[in-house]
C-alpha distance (Angstrom), angle and dihedral (degrees) to the residues before:
residue distance angle dihedral
X1 . . .
X2 3.80 . .
X3 3.86 112.6 .
X4 3.77 106.1 -107.7
X5 3.81 135.2 119.2
X6 3.68 111.1 -75.7
X7 3.86 133.5 -169.0
X8 3.75 112.5 -91.2
X9 3.87 129.0 -137.7
X10 3.79 118.4 -155.6
X11 3.82 105.6 -162.2
X12 3.74 126.6 -148.4
X13 3.88 112.4 -167.8
X14 3.75 118.8 -148.5
X15 3.74 128.9 -121.5
X16 3.87 108.1 137.6
X17 3.80 91.2 -88.4
X18 3.88 83.4 -73.4
X19 3.89 95.3 94.4
X20 3.84 138.4 -14.5
X21 3.77 112.1 -109.7
X22 3.85 117.2 -122.6
X23 3.87 88.4 -151.3
X24 3.75 90.5 61.9
X25 3.80 97.5 43.2
X26 3.79 126.2 54.8
X27 3.88 96.5 11.6
X28 3.77 88.0 56.9
X29 3.82 91.9 47.3
X30 3.77 90.9 51.1
X31 3.80 90.8 50.6
X32 3.78 93.5 53.2
X33 3.66 91.4 41.8
X34 3.86 89.1 58.0
X35 3.83 87.6 49.0
X36 3.86 90.1 59.2
X37 3.81 105.6 -95.0
X38 3.80 134.4 119.4
X39 3.80 109.1 -115.2
X40 3.75 136.8 -156.1
X41 3.85 130.0 178.9
X42 3.77 119.3 -148.1
X43 3.80 114.7 -151.3
X44 3.72 94.9 -164.0
X45 3.82 129.0 -171.2
X46 3.75 115.9 -80.7
X47 3.90 141.0 -179.1
X48 3.72 111.9 4.3
X49 3.84 94.3 3.0
X50 3.94 93.4 48.2
X51 3.88 99.3 82.2
X52 3.75 110.4 152.4
X53 3.07 125.2 -68.6
X54 3.84 92.4 17.3
X55 3.82 98.5 93.8
X56 3.83 89.8 41.7
X57 3.74 89.9 54.0
X58 3.78 91.3 50.8
X59 3.83 91.9 51.5
X60 3.70 92.5 47.6
X61 3.83 90.8 51.2
X62 3.81 88.8 47.7
X63 3.79 91.2 54.2
X64 3.76 92.5 46.2
X65 3.89 89.7 49.8
X66 3.82 92.4 51.4
X67 3.82 90.6 48.8
X68 3.81 92.5 46.4
X69 3.85 91.1 51.4
X70 3.76 94.7 38.4
X71 3.81 95.9 119.8
X72 3.85 94.4 48.8
X73 3.79 93.1 44.3
X74 3.87 95.5 42.7
X75 3.76 95.2 -117.8
X76 3.74 127.4 151.5
X77 3.79 98.6 -127.1
X78 3.82 92.8 -153.3
X79 3.85 92.7 57.0
X80 3.82 104.7 54.1
X81 3.80 108.3 136.6
X82 3.80 130.5 -176.9
X83 3.87 117.0 -133.1
X84 3.78 119.0 -162.4
X85 3.78 137.3 177.0
X86 3.86 123.3 -153.1
X87 3.75 105.2 -46.9
X88 3.81 87.7 8.3
X89 3.72 85.3 56.2
X90 3.81 89.1 58.7
X91 3.82 87.7 49.4
X92 3.87 94.2 50.1
X93 3.91 91.4 44.3
X94 3.82 88.6 48.3
X95 3.76 90.2 62.6
X96 3.84 89.4 45.9
X97 3.74 91.9 56.4
X98 3.84 101.4 32.9
X99 3.88 102.5 38.3
X100 3.81 92.0 104.2
X101 3.81 95.0 49.9
X102 3.74 132.4 97.3
X103 3.83 86.2 -127.9
X104 3.82 85.4 82.6
X105 3.71 107.2 16.4
X106 3.83 98.9 53.3
X107 3.85 99.9 52.2
X108 3.77 90.6 47.0
X109 3.78 97.3 42.6
X110 3.80 89.9 -132.0
X111 3.76 134.9 130.4
X112 3.80 116.9 -111.3
X113 3.87 90.4 -116.8
X114 3.82 88.9 60.4
X115 3.80 94.5 58.7
X116 3.83 98.1 35.3
X117 3.83 116.2 128.2
X118 3.77 112.2 -145.0
X119 3.79 90.8 -149.6
X120 3.75 145.5 -9.6
X121 3.75 129.1 -126.4
X122 3.83 108.0 -164.2
X123 3.78 125.0 -173.4
X124 3.83 116.4 -164.9
X125 3.89 88.4 -35.3
X126 3.74 130.6 -163.9
X127 3.78 104.4 -123.8
X128 3.74 115.4 147.8
X129 3.80 130.1 62.0
X130 3.90 89.3 -166.1
X131 3.72 130.3 85.4
X132 3.77 96.9 -40.1
X133 3.83 94.5 45.9
X134 3.79 125.1 140.5
X135 3.85 90.0 -130.9
X136 3.83 97.0 -163.7
X137 3.84 91.7 61.2
X138 3.72 93.1 53.5
X139 3.75 94.3 45.2
X140 3.77 91.5 51.8
X141 3.78 93.5 44.8
X142 3.82 99.2 43.0
X143 3.72 100.9 33.3
X144 3.87 109.6 163.1
X145 3.85 86.9 0.6
X146 3.82 92.3 63.0
X147 3.68 101.0 116.1
X148 3.77 94.1 32.6
X149 3.92 94.7 53.6
X150 3.79 106.1 25.0
X151 3.76 94.9 101.3
X152 3.81 93.0 44.0
X153 3.87 89.9 52.3
X154 3.75 92.2 54.6
X155 3.78 94.8 97.3
X156 3.83 100.4 -168.2
X157 3.84 84.5 69.3
X158 3.93 94.0 50.3
X159 3.91 99.0 54.6
X160 3.85 112.6 123.5
X161 3.82 137.1 169.0
X162 3.79 85.9 -87.7
X163 3.74 94.3 63.2
X164 3.82 111.8 112.0
X165 3.90 126.7 -120.1
X166 3.73 114.3 -79.5
X167 3.80 139.7 -148.6
X168 3.76 109.3 -156.0
X169 3.82 135.3 -177.9
X170 3.81 135.6 173.5
X171 3.73 139.8 155.4
X172 3.78 118.7 -111.1
X173 3.85 93.9 -132.6
X174 3.85 96.9 42.2
X175 3.85 103.8 158.2
X176 3.86 94.1 -165.9
X177 3.80 108.4 45.7
X178 3.82 110.2 17.3
X179 3.80 115.2 -122.5
X180 3.84 88.1 -119.8
X181 3.85 85.2 82.2
X182 3.69 90.6 67.5
X183 3.85 95.6 37.7
X184 3.90 89.0 53.1
X185 3.78 91.4 52.2
X186 3.88 92.5 44.8
X187 3.84 89.3 54.4
X188 3.79 91.7 50.0
X189 3.77 91.8 48.7
X190 3.76 92.8 48.9
X191 3.91 90.6 48.4
X192 3.83 89.3 57.0
X193 3.84 98.4 40.6
X194 3.87 96.2 -110.8
X195 3.80 114.5 156.7
X196 3.81 112.1 -114.4
X197 3.81 135.2 -178.5
X198 3.79 107.0 -164.4
X199 3.77 131.1 -176.7
X200 3.86 122.7 -169.6
X201 3.78 113.3 -169.4
X202 3.74 120.8 -159.2
X203 3.78 98.4 -126.8
X204 3.84 147.1 -1.7
X205 3.83 136.5 116.3
X206 3.71 125.4 -92.5
X207 3.83 117.2 -86.1
X208 3.74 99.5 34.0
X209 3.74 95.3 154.7
X210 3.82 105.7 -178.0
X211 3.82 89.0 -8.1
X212 3.79 91.9 -125.2
X213 3.79 132.1 119.2
X214 3.77 88.7 -109.2
X215 3.80 92.9 65.0
X216 3.80 101.2 36.5
X217 3.75 126.7 -89.2
X218 3.75 113.8 33.5
X219 3.80 124.3 -145.1
X220 3.79 115.7 176.3
X221 3.81 95.1 -157.2
X222 3.92 91.6 53.8
X223 3.88 98.5 41.6
X224 3.82 95.5 86.2
X225 3.82 92.0 60.4
X226 3.84 93.7 99.3
X227 3.81 90.1 56.2
X228 3.78 89.8 49.0
X229 3.75 90.2 49.5
X230 3.78 92.0 48.3
X231 3.82 91.1 53.9
X232 3.67 90.1 48.7
X233 3.81 93.5 49.4
X234 3.87 91.9 50.0
X235 3.77 88.6 54.7
X236 3.82 96.6 53.6
């Protein structure tokens, strides 16, 4: 590839904040690398080490690092997006809604502009802590702060005009994280005038990753999602 700054994708694998899925990590990075992007995988803290906002601070620091080293790593510093799957989608979307807040900037000693994601790619994300919540993700993330932070961690309630544009996909019959998570986020984004490209696919199990045989369950109707996301990212 010609040596020129390229958009960057910071990937957050899923795993219910209990683990980080290998299927949603390096294989995704290799796919986006082949599509012409610089890629980074964040193995964020999980389980007992994951207490909110710990993983969110790690992702914010990762985005700031990529932006700081943009010239060295051939990254377009105005096109750094976060890409998350399932609980990793919650993590990615968390940075999207919290990047302007002292919740993240103060502990890191960074300015909001340094940790700002320019976009979000969200694959079957955990979003809401309400009726359609993936309870295990919130229990692992919040731990002893469960009651204190449950409302704050329900991201459809945290969207603002500062939230970056999003690319979102989900299957209608997802049996792990209900599609309502994506629908609630889409409604909040629309309310605040945030650009969104959304794909709802008719069927496919939770955790499809690239939706190819190489990464687990395959679903032909879902497999093109990475190409759709690449087109969206180029247009940012």
